[in-house]
PQR file of N, CA, C, O and H, with PARSE charges and radii, in Angstrom:
ATOM      1  N   UNK A   1     -44.705  13.789   3.630 -0.4000 1.5000
ATOM      2  CA  UNK A   1     -44.101  12.483   3.792 -0.0000 2.0000
ATOM      3  C   UNK A   1     -43.106  12.206   2.674  0.5500 1.7000
ATOM      4  O   UNK A   1     -41.973  11.803   2.939 -0.5500 1.4000
ATOM      5  N   UNK A   2     -43.517  12.417   1.427 -0.4000 1.5000
ATOM      6  CA  UNK A   2     -42.604  12.183   0.306 -0.0000 2.0000
ATOM      7  C   UNK A   2     -41.418  13.128   0.379  0.5500 1.7000
ATOM      8  O   UNK A   2     -40.309  12.770  -0.017 -0.5500 1.4000
ATOM      9  H   UNK A   2     -44.437  12.744   1.212  0.4000 1.0000
ATOM     10  N   UNK A   3     -41.644  14.325   0.879 -0.4000 1.5000
ATOM     11  CA  UNK A   3     -40.564  15.299   1.028 -0.0000 2.0000
ATOM     12  C   UNK A   3     -39.529  14.809   2.030  0.5500 1.7000
ATOM     13  O   UNK A   3     -38.330  15.018   1.845 -0.5500 1.4000
ATOM     14  H   UNK A   3     -42.545  14.616   1.200  0.4000 1.0000
ATOM     15  N   UNK A   4     -40.001  14.149   3.105 -0.4000 1.5000
ATOM     16  CA  UNK A   4     -39.078  13.604   4.100 -0.0000 2.0000
ATOM     17  C   UNK A   4     -38.158  12.560   3.485  0.5500 1.7000
ATOM     18  O   UNK A   4     -36.965  12.527   3.787 -0.5500 1.4000
ATOM     19  H   UNK A   4     -40.975  13.980   3.255  0.4000 1.0000
ATOM     20  N   UNK A   5     -38.699  11.715   2.632 -0.4000 1.5000
ATOM     21  CA  UNK A   5     -37.910  10.671   1.977 -0.0000 2.0000
ATOM     22  C   UNK A   5     -36.880  11.309   1.050  0.5500 1.7000
ATOM     23  O   UNK A   5     -35.722  10.892   1.030 -0.5500 1.4000
ATOM     24  H   UNK A   5     -39.668  11.741   2.387  0.4000 1.0000
ATOM     25  N   UNK A   6     -37.290  12.305   0.293 -0.4000 1.5000
ATOM     26  CA  UNK A   6     -36.371  13.002  -0.613 -0.0000 2.0000
ATOM     27  C   UNK A   6     -35.268  13.709   0.151  0.5500 1.7000
ATOM     28  O   UNK A   6     -34.110  13.690  -0.266 -0.5500 1.4000
ATOM     29  H   UNK A   6     -38.231  12.643   0.309  0.4000 1.0000
ATOM     30  N   UNK A   7     -35.624  14.339   1.280 -0.4000 1.5000
ATOM     31  CA  UNK A   7     -34.626  15.019   2.106 -0.0000 2.0000
ATOM     32  C   UNK A   7     -33.618  14.022   2.670  0.5500 1.7000
ATOM     33  O   UNK A   7     -32.424  14.312   2.731 -0.5500 1.4000
ATOM     34  H   UNK A   7     -36.564  14.354   1.619  0.4000 1.0000
ATOM     35  N   UNK A   8     -34.094  12.857   3.080 -0.4000 1.5000
ATOM     36  CA  UNK A   8     -33.209  11.836   3.640 -0.0000 2.0000
ATOM     37  C   UNK A   8     -32.249  11.326   2.573  0.5500 1.7000
ATOM     38  O   UNK A   8     -31.071  11.105   2.852 -0.5500 1.4000
ATOM     39  H   UNK A   8     -35.065  12.622   3.031  0.4000 1.0000
ATOM     40  N   UNK A   9     -32.745  11.138   1.351 -0.4000 1.5000
ATOM     41  CA  UNK A   9     -31.885  10.680   0.253 -0.0000 2.0000
ATOM     42  C   UNK A   9     -30.804  11.709  -0.051  0.5500 1.7000
ATOM     43  O   UNK A   9     -29.643  11.358  -0.258 -0.5500 1.4000
ATOM     44  H   UNK A   9     -33.702  11.318   1.124  0.4000 1.0000
ATOM     45  N   UNK A  10     -31.197  12.987  -0.075 -0.4000 1.5000
ATOM     46  CA  UNK A  10     -30.220  14.046  -0.326 -0.0000 2.0000
ATOM     47  C   UNK A  10     -29.170  14.096   0.771  0.5500 1.7000
ATOM     48  O   UNK A  10     -27.984  14.282   0.497 -0.5500 1.4000
ATOM     49  H   UNK A  10     -32.141  13.272   0.093  0.4000 1.0000
ATOM     50  N   UNK A  11     -29.610  13.930   2.017 -0.4000 1.5000
ATOM     51  CA  UNK A  11     -28.676  13.931   3.142 -0.0000 2.0000
ATOM     52  C   UNK A  11     -27.749  12.731   3.063  0.5500 1.7000
ATOM     53  O   UNK A  11     -26.547  12.862   3.290 -0.5500 1.4000
ATOM     54  H   UNK A  11     -30.574  13.779   2.239  0.4000 1.0000
ATOM     55  N   UNK A  12     -28.298  11.553   2.740 -0.4000 1.5000
ATOM     56  CA  UNK A  12     -27.474  10.351   2.610 -0.0000 2.0000
ATOM     57  C   UNK A  12     -26.449  10.511   1.501  0.5500 1.7000
ATOM     58  O   UNK A  12     -25.289  10.134   1.669 -0.5500 1.4000
ATOM     59  H   UNK A  12     -29.275  11.447   2.555  0.4000 1.0000
ATOM     60  N   UNK A  13     -26.861  11.063   0.378 -0.4000 1.5000
ATOM     61  CA  UNK A  13     -25.942  11.264  -0.746 -0.0000 2.0000
ATOM     62  C   UNK A  13     -24.864  12.270  -0.374  0.5500 1.7000
ATOM     63  O   UNK A  13     -23.696  12.093  -0.721 -0.5500 1.4000
ATOM     64  H   UNK A  13     -27.804  11.369   0.242  0.4000 1.0000
ATOM     65  N   UNK A  14     -25.249  13.313   0.323 -0.4000 1.5000
ATOM     66  CA  UNK A  14     -24.291  14.328   0.755 -0.0000 2.0000
ATOM     67  C   UNK A  14     -23.297  13.744   1.754  0.5500 1.7000
ATOM     68  O   UNK A  14     -22.100  14.026   1.682 -0.5500 1.4000
ATOM     69  H   UNK A  14     -26.197  13.457   0.605  0.4000 1.0000
ATOM     70  N   UNK A  15     -23.792  12.933   2.684 -0.4000 1.5000
ATOM     71  CA  UNK A  15     -22.914  12.286   3.660 -0.0000 2.0000
ATOM     72  C   UNK A  15     -21.927  11.350   2.966  0.5500 1.7000
ATOM     73  O   UNK A  15     -20.747  11.316   3.315 -0.5500 1.4000
ATOM     74  H   UNK A  15     -24.764  12.704   2.743  0.4000 1.0000
ATOM     75  N   UNK A  16     -22.409  10.600   1.994 -0.4000 1.5000
ATOM     76  CA  UNK A  16     -21.534   9.688   1.262 -0.0000 2.0000
ATOM     77  C   UNK A  16     -20.477  10.465   0.485  0.5500 1.7000
ATOM     78  O   UNK A  16     -19.310  10.073   0.459 -0.5500 1.4000
ATOM     79  H   UNK A  16     -23.367  10.628   1.711  0.4000 1.0000
ATOM     80  N   UNK A  17     -20.879  11.558  -0.142 -0.4000 1.5000
ATOM     81  CA  UNK A  17     -19.926  12.384  -0.889 -0.0000 2.0000
ATOM     82  C   UNK A  17     -18.871  12.952   0.051  0.5500 1.7000
ATOM     83  O   UNK A  17     -17.690  13.000  -0.294 -0.5500 1.4000
ATOM     84  H   UNK A  17     -21.827  11.876  -0.120  0.4000 1.0000
ATOM     85  N   UNK A  18     -19.287  13.381   1.228 -0.4000 1.5000
ATOM     86  CA  UNK A  18     -18.333  13.901   2.211 -0.0000 2.0000
ATOM     87  C   UNK A  18     -17.349  12.819   2.652  0.5500 1.7000
ATOM     88  O   UNK A  18     -16.156  13.082   2.805 -0.5500 1.4000
ATOM     89  H   UNK A  18     -20.246  13.342   1.509  0.4000 1.0000
ATOM     90  N   UNK A  19     -17.852  11.610   2.854 -0.4000 1.5000
ATOM     91  CA  UNK A  19     -16.958  10.508   3.253 -0.0000 2.0000
ATOM     92  C   UNK A  19     -15.960  10.191   2.148  0.5500 1.7000
ATOM     93  O   UNK A  19     -14.780   9.984   2.430 -0.5500 1.4000
ATOM     94  H   UNK A  19     -18.821  11.397   2.730  0.4000 1.0000
ATOM     95  N   UNK A  20     -16.409  10.148   0.900 -0.4000 1.5000
ATOM     96  CA  UNK A  20     -15.506   9.886  -0.218 -0.0000 2.0000
ATOM     97  C   UNK A  20     -14.481  10.998  -0.371  0.5500 1.7000
ATOM     98  O   UNK A  20     -13.308  10.729  -0.631 -0.5500 1.4000
ATOM     99  H   UNK A  20     -17.368  10.315   0.671  0.4000 1.0000
ATOM    100  N   UNK A  21     -14.908  12.237  -0.215 -0.4000 1.5000
ATOM    101  CA  UNK A  21     -13.992  13.382  -0.319 -0.0000 2.0000
ATOM    102  C   UNK A  21     -12.933  13.305   0.781  0.5500 1.7000
ATOM    103  O   UNK A  21     -11.748  13.532   0.537 -0.5500 1.4000
ATOM    104  H   UNK A  21     -15.861  12.456  -0.003  0.4000 1.0000
ATOM    105  N   UNK A  22     -13.376  12.984   1.983 -0.4000 1.5000
ATOM    106  CA  UNK A  22     -12.446  12.880   3.107 -0.0000 2.0000
ATOM    107  C   UNK A  22     -11.468  11.718   2.892  0.5500 1.7000
ATOM    108  O   UNK A  22     -10.283  11.844   3.203 -0.5500 1.4000
ATOM    109  H   UNK A  22     -14.339  12.800   2.182  0.4000 1.0000
ATOM    110  N   UNK A  23     -11.947  10.607   2.370 -0.4000 1.5000
ATOM    111  CA  UNK A  23     -11.069   9.474   2.079 -0.0000 2.0000
ATOM    112  C   UNK A  23     -10.041   9.848   1.005  0.5500 1.7000
ATOM    113  O   UNK A  23      -8.877   9.455   1.087 -0.5500 1.4000
ATOM    114  H   UNK A  23     -12.909  10.505   2.116  0.4000 1.0000
ATOM    115  N   UNK A  24     -10.475  10.600   0.011 -0.4000 1.5000
ATOM    116  CA  UNK A  24      -9.545  11.045  -1.038 -0.0000 2.0000
ATOM    117  C   UNK A  24      -8.480  11.955  -0.459  0.5500 1.7000
ATOM    118  O   UNK A  24      -7.310  11.858  -0.829 -0.5500 1.4000
ATOM    119  H   UNK A  24     -11.420  10.919  -0.056  0.4000 1.0000
ATOM    120  N   UNK A  25      -8.876  12.843   0.451 -0.4000 1.5000
ATOM    121  CA  UNK A  25      -7.896  13.732   1.082 -0.0000 2.0000
ATOM    122  C   UNK A  25      -6.888  12.948   1.903  0.5500 1.7000
ATOM    123  O   UNK A  25      -5.699  13.266   1.891 -0.5500 1.4000
ATOM    124  H   UNK A  25      -9.826  12.922   0.752  0.4000 1.0000
ATOM    125  N   UNK A  26      -7.346  11.934   2.612 -0.4000 1.5000
ATOM    126  CA  UNK A  26      -6.428  11.092   3.392 -0.0000 2.0000
ATOM    127  C   UNK A  26      -5.464  10.345   2.475  0.5500 1.7000
ATOM    128  O   UNK A  26      -4.272  10.244   2.766 -0.5500 1.4000
ATOM    129  H   UNK A  26      -8.312  11.676   2.621  0.4000 1.0000
ATOM    130  N   UNK A  27      -5.978   9.830   1.382 -0.4000 1.5000
ATOM    131  CA  UNK A  27      -5.118   9.111   0.430 -0.0000 2.0000
ATOM    132  C   UNK A  27      -4.077  10.052  -0.171  0.5500 1.7000
ATOM    133  O   UNK A  27      -2.925   9.661  -0.359 -0.5500 1.4000
ATOM    134  H   UNK A  27      -6.946   9.911   1.146  0.4000 1.0000
ATOM    135  N   UNK A  28      -4.470  11.284  -0.472 -0.4000 1.5000
ATOM    136  CA  UNK A  28      -3.517  12.248  -1.016 -0.0000 2.0000
ATOM    137  C   UNK A  28      -2.483  12.652   0.034  0.5500 1.7000
ATOM    138  O   UNK A  28      -1.329  12.908  -0.310 -0.5500 1.4000
ATOM    139  H   UNK A  28      -5.406  11.601  -0.320  0.4000 1.0000
ATOM    140  N   UNK A  29      -2.874  12.712   1.300 -0.4000 1.5000
ATOM    141  CA  UNK A  29      -1.901  12.967   2.371 -0.0000 2.0000
ATOM    142  C   UNK A  29      -0.872  11.840   2.437  0.5500 1.7000
ATOM    143  O   UNK A  29       0.320  12.088   2.614 -0.5500 1.4000
ATOM    144  H   UNK A  29      -3.811  12.504   1.580  0.4000 1.0000
ATOM    145  N   UNK A  30      -1.341  10.603   2.295 -0.4000 1.5000
ATOM    146  CA  UNK A  30      -0.419   9.466   2.295 -0.0000 2.0000
ATOM    147  C   UNK A  30       0.503   9.515   1.077  0.5500 1.7000
ATOM    148  O   UNK A  30       1.681   9.168   1.169 -0.5500 1.4000
ATOM    149  H   UNK A  30      -2.310  10.401   2.152  0.4000 1.0000
ATOM    150  N   UNK A  31      -0.034   9.944  -0.052 -0.4000 1.5000
ATOM    151  CA  UNK A  31       0.786  10.091  -1.251 -0.0000 2.0000
ATOM    152  C   UNK A  31       1.865  11.146  -1.026  0.5500 1.7000
ATOM    153  O   UNK A  31       3.012  10.951  -1.429 -0.5500 1.4000
ATOM    154  H   UNK A  31      -0.990  10.225  -0.127  0.4000 1.0000
ATOM    155  N   UNK A  32       1.512  12.263  -0.385 -0.4000 1.5000
ATOM    156  CA  UNK A  32       2.504  13.297  -0.065 -0.0000 2.0000
ATOM    157  C   UNK A  32       3.625  12.734   0.800  0.5500 1.7000
ATOM    158  O   UNK A  32       4.802  13.003   0.559 -0.5500 1.4000
ATOM    159  H   UNK A  32       0.581  12.422  -0.057  0.4000 1.0000
ATOM    160  N   UNK A  33       3.251  11.951   1.805 -0.4000 1.5000
ATOM    161  CA  UNK A  33       4.256  11.342   2.674 -0.0000 2.0000
ATOM    162  C   UNK A  33       5.192  10.461   1.853  0.5500 1.7000
ATOM    163  O   UNK A  33       6.411  10.509   2.021 -0.5500 1.4000
ATOM    164  H   UNK A  33       2.295  11.732   2.000  0.4000 1.0000
ATOM    165  N   UNK A  34       4.615   9.662   0.971 -0.4000 1.5000
ATOM    166  CA  UNK A  34       5.402   8.761   0.132 -0.0000 2.0000
ATOM    167  C   UNK A  34       6.344   9.534  -0.782  0.5500 1.7000
ATOM    168  O   UNK A  34       7.504   9.155  -0.940 -0.5500 1.4000
ATOM    169  H   UNK A  34       3.625   9.623   0.834  0.4000 1.0000
ATOM    170  N   UNK A  35       5.856  10.610  -1.382 -0.4000 1.5000
ATOM    171  CA  UNK A  35       6.688  11.435  -2.256 -0.0000 2.0000
ATOM    172  C   UNK A  35       7.873  11.987  -1.473  0.5500 1.7000
ATOM    173  O   UNK A  35       9.010  11.938  -1.943 -0.5500 1.4000
ATOM    174  H   UNK A  35       4.914  10.918  -1.254  0.4000 1.0000
ATOM    175  N   UNK A  36       7.608  12.513  -0.276 -0.4000 1.5000
ATOM    176  CA  UNK A  36       8.695  13.047   0.549 -0.0000 2.0000
ATOM    177  C   UNK A  36       9.698  11.963   0.917  0.5500 1.7000
ATOM    178  O   UNK A  36      10.907  12.196   0.900 -0.5500 1.4000
ATOM    179  H   UNK A  36       6.684  12.553   0.106  0.4000 1.0000
ATOM    180  N   UNK A  37       9.202  10.795   1.244 -0.4000 1.5000
ATOM    181  CA  UNK A  37      10.088   9.672   1.570 -0.0000 2.0000
ATOM    182  C   UNK A  37      10.965   9.318   0.375  0.5500 1.7000
ATOM    183  O   UNK A  37      12.170   9.116   0.525 -0.5500 1.4000
ATOM    184  H   UNK A  37       8.220  10.605   1.258  0.4000 1.0000
ATOM    185  N   UNK A  38      10.372   9.243  -0.797 -0.4000 1.5000
ATOM    186  CA  UNK A  38      11.144   8.897  -1.989 -0.0000 2.0000
ATOM    187  C   UNK A  38      12.214   9.943  -2.288  0.5500 1.7000
ATOM    188  O   UNK A  38      13.310   9.593  -2.726 -0.5500 1.4000
ATOM    189  H   UNK A  38       9.393   9.407  -0.919  0.4000 1.0000
ATOM    190  N   UNK A  39      11.915  11.207  -2.061 -0.4000 1.5000
ATOM    191  CA  UNK A  39      12.945  12.243  -2.220 -0.0000 2.0000
ATOM    192  C   UNK A  39      14.083  12.019  -1.226  0.5500 1.7000
ATOM    193  O   UNK A  39      15.256  12.144  -1.580 -0.5500 1.4000
ATOM    194  H   UNK A  39      11.025  11.491  -1.705  0.4000 1.0000
ATOM    195  N   UNK A  40      13.733  11.690   0.016 -0.4000 1.5000
ATOM    196  CA  UNK A  40      14.762  11.502   1.047 -0.0000 2.0000
ATOM    197  C   UNK A  40      15.674  10.326   0.733  0.5500 1.7000
ATOM    198  O   UNK A  40      16.855  10.358   1.077 -0.5500 1.4000
ATOM    199  H   UNK A  40      12.781  11.588   0.303  0.4000 1.0000
ATOM    200  N   UNK A  41      15.150   9.288   0.085 -0.4000 1.5000
ATOM    201  CA  UNK A  41      15.987   8.130  -0.233 -0.0000 2.0000
ATOM    202  C   UNK A  41      16.542   8.219  -1.657  0.5500 1.7000
ATOM    203  O   UNK A  41      16.994   7.227  -2.229 -0.5500 1.4000
ATOM    204  H   UNK A  41      14.190   9.262  -0.194  0.4000 1.0000
ATOM    205  N   UNK A  42      16.496   9.427  -2.210 -0.4000 1.5000
ATOM    206  CA  UNK A  42      17.119   9.727  -3.510 -0.0000 2.0000
ATOM    207  C   UNK A  42      16.484   8.979  -4.679  0.5500 1.7000
ATOM    208  O   UNK A  42      17.178   8.555  -5.603 -0.5500 1.4000
ATOM    209  H   UNK A  42      16.129  10.233  -1.746  0.4000 1.0000
ATOM    210  N   UNK A  43      15.191   8.824  -4.634 -0.4000 1.5000
ATOM    211  CA  UNK A  43      14.417   8.271  -5.753 -0.0000 2.0000
ATOM    212  C   UNK A  43      13.616   9.408  -6.385  0.5500 1.7000
ATOM    213  O   UNK A  43      12.390   9.355  -6.481 -0.5500 1.4000
ATOM    214  H   UNK A  43      14.628   9.169  -3.884  0.4000 1.0000
ATOM    215  N   UNK A  44      14.351  10.436  -6.810 -0.4000 1.5000
ATOM    216  CA  UNK A  44      13.734  11.684  -7.253 -0.0000 2.0000
ATOM    217  C   UNK A  44      12.842  11.514  -8.473  0.5500 1.7000
ATOM    218  O   UNK A  44      11.772  12.120  -8.535 -0.5500 1.4000
ATOM    219  H   UNK A  44      15.347  10.479  -6.731  0.4000 1.0000
ATOM    220  N   UNK A  45      13.253  10.708  -9.442 -0.4000 1.5000
ATOM    221  CA  UNK A  45      12.436  10.535 -10.647 -0.0000 2.0000
ATOM    222  C   UNK A  45      11.063   9.950 -10.301  0.5500 1.7000
ATOM    223  O   UNK A  45      10.033  10.413 -10.791 -0.5500 1.4000
ATOM    224  H   UNK A  45      14.122  10.217  -9.392  0.4000 1.0000
ATOM    225  N   UNK A  46      11.073   8.943  -9.461 -0.4000 1.5000
ATOM    226  CA  UNK A  46       9.814   8.317  -9.045 -0.0000 2.0000
ATOM    227  C   UNK A  46       8.976   9.301  -8.226  0.5500 1.7000
ATOM    228  O   UNK A  46       7.760   9.388  -8.401 -0.5500 1.4000
ATOM    229  H   UNK A  46      11.910   8.568  -9.063  0.4000 1.0000
ATOM    230  N   UNK A  47       9.631  10.036  -7.340 -0.4000 1.5000
ATOM    231  CA  UNK A  47       8.922  11.011  -6.510 -0.0000 2.0000
ATOM    232  C   UNK A  47       8.286  12.098  -7.374  0.5500 1.7000
ATOM    233  O   UNK A  47       7.148  12.496  -7.126 -0.5500 1.4000
ATOM    234  H   UNK A  47      10.619   9.966  -7.198  0.4000 1.0000
ATOM    235  N   UNK A  48       9.003  12.577  -8.373 -0.4000 1.5000
ATOM    236  CA  UNK A  48       8.454  13.613  -9.256 -0.0000 2.0000
ATOM    237  C   UNK A  48       7.226  13.100  -9.999  0.5500 1.7000
ATOM    238  O   UNK A  48       6.227  13.809 -10.120 -0.5500 1.4000
ATOM    239  H   UNK A  48       9.928  12.254  -8.574  0.4000 1.0000
ATOM    240  N   UNK A  49       7.301  11.876 -10.492 -0.4000 1.5000
ATOM    241  CA  UNK A  49       6.155  11.303 -11.207 -0.0000 2.0000
ATOM    242  C   UNK A  49       4.929  11.181 -10.322  0.5500 1.7000
ATOM    243  O   UNK A  49       3.820  11.516 -10.737 -0.5500 1.4000
ATOM    244  H   UNK A  49       8.113  11.300 -10.394  0.4000 1.0000
ATOM    245  N   UNK A  50       5.128  10.698  -9.097 -0.4000 1.5000
ATOM    246  CA  UNK A  50       3.998  10.574  -8.169 -0.0000 2.0000
ATOM    247  C   UNK A  50       3.455  11.939  -7.759  0.5500 1.7000
ATOM    248  O   UNK A  50       2.244  12.114  -7.625 -0.5500 1.4000
ATOM    249  H   UNK A  50       6.030  10.425  -8.760  0.4000 1.0000
ATOM    250  N   UNK A  51       4.350  12.907  -7.561 -0.4000 1.5000
ATOM    251  CA  UNK A  51       3.908  14.256  -7.195 -0.0000 2.0000
ATOM    252  C   UNK A  51       3.078  14.868  -8.320  0.5500 1.7000
ATOM    253  O   UNK A  51       2.081  15.546  -8.070 -0.5500 1.4000
ATOM    254  H   UNK A  51       5.334  12.765  -7.670  0.4000 1.0000
ATOM    255  N   UNK A  52       3.495  14.625  -9.545 -0.4000 1.5000
ATOM    256  CA  UNK A  52       2.741  15.139 -10.700 -0.0000 2.0000
ATOM    257  C   UNK A  52       1.345  14.495 -10.756  0.5500 1.7000
ATOM    258  O   UNK A  52       0.350  15.176 -11.005 -0.5500 1.4000
ATOM    259  H   UNK A  52       4.305  14.075  -9.748  0.4000 1.0000
ATOM    260  N   UNK A  53       1.285  13.194 -10.524 -0.4000 1.5000
ATOM    261  CA  UNK A  53      -0.013  12.509 -10.502 -0.0000 2.0000
ATOM    262  C   UNK A  53      -0.898  13.048  -9.384  0.5500 1.7000
ATOM    263  O   UNK A  53      -2.091  13.275  -9.585 -0.5500 1.4000
ATOM    264  H   UNK A  53       2.093  12.640 -10.322  0.4000 1.0000
ATOM    265  N   UNK A  54      -0.310  13.253  -8.200 -0.4000 1.5000
ATOM    266  CA  UNK A  54      -1.074  13.786  -7.076 -0.0000 2.0000
ATOM    267  C   UNK A  54      -1.618  15.170  -7.366  0.5500 1.7000
ATOM    268  O   UNK A  54      -2.756  15.483  -7.017 -0.5500 1.4000
ATOM    269  H   UNK A  54       0.659  13.069  -8.037  0.4000 1.0000
ATOM    270  N   UNK A  55      -0.798  16.007  -8.012 -0.4000 1.5000
ATOM    271  CA  UNK A  55      -1.247  17.358  -8.364 -0.0000 2.0000
ATOM    272  C   UNK A  55      -2.407  17.299  -9.357  0.5500 1.7000
ATOM    273  O   UNK A  55      -3.355  18.080  -9.266 -0.5500 1.4000
ATOM    274  H   UNK A  55       0.127  15.753  -8.296  0.4000 1.0000
ATOM    275  N   UNK A  56      -2.323  16.379 -10.291 -0.4000 1.5000
ATOM    276  CA  UNK A  56      -3.392  16.216 -11.271 -0.0000 2.0000
ATOM    277  C   UNK A  56      -4.695  15.782 -10.594  0.5500 1.7000
ATOM    278  O   UNK A  56      -5.770  16.289 -10.917 -0.5500 1.4000
ATOM    279  H   UNK A  56      -1.553  15.745 -10.365  0.4000 1.0000
ATOM    280  N   UNK A  57      -4.590  14.853  -9.668 -0.4000 1.5000
ATOM    281  CA  UNK A  57      -5.774  14.381  -8.941 -0.0000 2.0000
ATOM    282  C   UNK A  57      -6.370  15.509  -8.117  0.5500 1.7000
ATOM    283  O   UNK A  57      -7.588  15.688  -8.101 -0.5500 1.4000
ATOM    284  H   UNK A  57      -3.717  14.441  -9.406  0.4000 1.0000
ATOM    285  N   UNK A  58      -5.525  16.272  -7.433 -0.4000 1.5000
ATOM    286  CA  UNK A  58      -6.015  17.402  -6.635 -0.0000 2.0000
ATOM    287  C   UNK A  58      -6.743  18.420  -7.510  0.5500 1.7000
ATOM    288  O   UNK A  58      -7.795  18.938  -7.135 -0.5500 1.4000
ATOM    289  H   UNK A  58      -4.536  16.126  -7.446  0.4000 1.0000
ATOM    290  N   UNK A  59      -6.167  18.701  -8.684 -0.4000 1.5000
ATOM    291  CA  UNK A  59      -6.791  19.654  -9.601 -0.0000 2.0000
ATOM    292  C   UNK A  59      -8.168  19.175 -10.011  0.5500 1.7000
ATOM    293  O   UNK A  59      -9.125  19.949 -10.008 -0.5500 1.4000
ATOM    294  H   UNK A  59      -5.312  18.280  -8.988  0.4000 1.0000
ATOM    295  N   UNK A  60      -8.274  17.892 -10.368 -0.4000 1.5000
ATOM    296  CA  UNK A  60      -9.569  17.351 -10.791 -0.0000 2.0000
ATOM    297  C   UNK A  60     -10.579  17.365  -9.655  0.5500 1.7000
ATOM    298  O   UNK A  60     -11.756  17.653  -9.873 -0.5500 1.4000
ATOM    299  H   UNK A  60      -7.496  17.264 -10.371  0.4000 1.0000
ATOM    300  N   UNK A  61     -10.127  17.056  -8.445 -0.4000 1.5000
ATOM    301  CA  UNK A  61     -11.049  17.077  -7.303 -0.0000 2.0000
ATOM    302  C   UNK A  61     -11.522  18.491  -6.987  0.5500 1.7000
ATOM    303  O   UNK A  61     -12.679  18.695  -6.616 -0.5500 1.4000
ATOM    304  H   UNK A  61      -9.171  16.822  -8.268  0.4000 1.0000
ATOM    305  N   UNK A  62     -10.634  19.461  -7.133 -0.4000 1.5000
ATOM    306  CA  UNK A  62     -11.030  20.834  -6.811 -0.0000 2.0000
ATOM    307  C   UNK A  62     -11.958  21.423  -7.862  0.5500 1.7000
ATOM    308  O   UNK A  62     -12.676  22.381  -7.575 -0.5500 1.4000
ATOM    309  H   UNK A  62      -9.695  19.295  -7.434  0.4000 1.0000
ATOM    310  N   UNK A  63     -11.960  20.874  -9.072 -0.4000 1.5000
ATOM    311  CA  UNK A  63     -12.827  21.368 -10.133 -0.0000 2.0000
ATOM    312  C   UNK A  63     -14.220  20.746 -10.101  0.5500 1.7000
ATOM    313  O   UNK A  63     -15.107  21.180 -10.837 -0.5500 1.4000
ATOM    314  H   UNK A  63     -11.376  20.096  -9.306  0.4000 1.0000
ATOM    315  N   UNK A  64     -14.416  19.756  -9.273 -0.4000 1.5000
ATOM    316  CA  UNK A  64     -15.731  19.112  -9.192 -0.0000 2.0000
ATOM    317  C   UNK A  64     -16.695  19.950  -8.380  0.5500 1.7000
ATOM    318  O   UNK A  64     -16.304  20.572  -7.393 -0.5500 1.4000
ATOM    319  H   UNK A  64     -13.696  19.404  -8.676  0.4000 1.0000
ATOM    320  N   UNK A  65     -17.939  19.968  -8.786 -0.4000 1.5000
ATOM    321  CA  UNK A  65     -18.930  20.712  -8.004 -0.0000 2.0000
ATOM    322  C   UNK A  65     -19.148  20.041  -6.651  0.5500 1.7000
ATOM    323  O   UNK A  65     -19.135  18.814  -6.551 -0.5500 1.4000
ATOM    324  H   UNK A  65     -18.256  19.463  -9.588  0.4000 1.0000
ATOM    325  N   UNK A  66     -19.347  20.843  -5.624 -0.4000 1.5000
ATOM    326  CA  UNK A  66     -19.625  20.327  -4.299 -0.0000 2.0000
ATOM    327  C   UNK A  66     -21.077  19.872  -4.249  0.5500 1.7000
ATOM    328  O   UNK A  66     -21.957  20.547  -4.783 -0.5500 1.4000
ATOM    329  H   UNK A  66     -19.358  21.840  -5.705  0.4000 1.0000
ATOM    330  N   UNK A  67     -21.335  18.722  -3.607 -0.4000 1.5000
ATOM    331  CA  UNK A  67     -22.724  18.246  -3.485 -0.0000 2.0000
ATOM    332  C   UNK A  67     -23.259  18.519  -2.112  0.5500 1.7000
ATOM    333  O   UNK A  67     -24.409  18.190  -1.821 -0.5500 1.4000
ATOM    334  H   UNK A  67     -20.620  18.174  -3.173  0.4000 1.0000
TER
END
């Protein structure tokens, strides 16, 4: 019985982590779109800064252990 509760908590935590990871990926996709848009409208300095931030976020996310 106690094992069932522990398994459910682990599953809930894993599901939540998956949802957060997926939300982060969607947000980074939107950031990519924005960066491309800024390049197209000749706002290159701003686009470069955002692209650098996005790359940093991606690096940090990829270095995190999977739950």
